[in-house]
FIDORO-956780 format. One record per residue (C-alpha): x, y, z. Coordinates in steps of 0.001 Angstrom, whole numbers, plus 500000, padded with zeros to 6 digits. Example, Ala and Ser with C-alpha at 12.3 -4.5 7.8 and 13.67 -1.06 7.14 Angstrom:
<recs>
512300495500507800;513670498940507140;
</recs>
This chain:
<recs>
500000500000500000;501448503333498991;501364506045501602;501132509712500856;503167511414503550;502131514909502599;500269516868505286;499450519524502659;497586516840500684;495710515797503835;494761519409504550;493589519881500956;491425516763501223;489822518105504387;489370521574502897;487595520199499832;485300518072501985;484551521051504211;483598523118501160;481347520421499741;479783519339503029;480355521337506219;480010524745504550;476874523645502714;474624525278505303;470945525614504416;469945529008503024;468011529856506178;471172529248508231;469493526641510408;471522523525511019;469143520650511612;469224516863511827;469474516507508033;472690518565508097;474152516308510784;472997513148509012;474730514316505846;478004515249507546;478541512646510269;479639509941507760;482195512370506301;483562513120509769;483703509437510674;485561508655507447;488092511450508005;488743510197511540;489244506667510223;491669507839507549;493576509914510112;493848506883512389;495209504696509604;497717507370508606;498842507833512200;499193504077512700;501264503747509518;503511506615510545;504003505191514042;504842501800512547;507575503406510467;508870505510513370;509167502523515705;510516500073513116;514252500616513331;514804498850509989;512797501397508014;513669504902506959;511278507765507658;509316508704504524;510006512413504868;
</recs>
């Protein structure tokens, strides 16, 4: 599995998701259950991806036979 060790890429991913989801507030400005229902899966996915990336990085850091990817 190829890893992308670029925090700028990660930030860009989050920014694009924020624009397409989190900032898509209803015209009346009211955030209701539909807004949460739409965005919770995105948040859960981002947390999962962050966990996998952190785990991969920690595996490299604590494996003395591997070189850091950055």
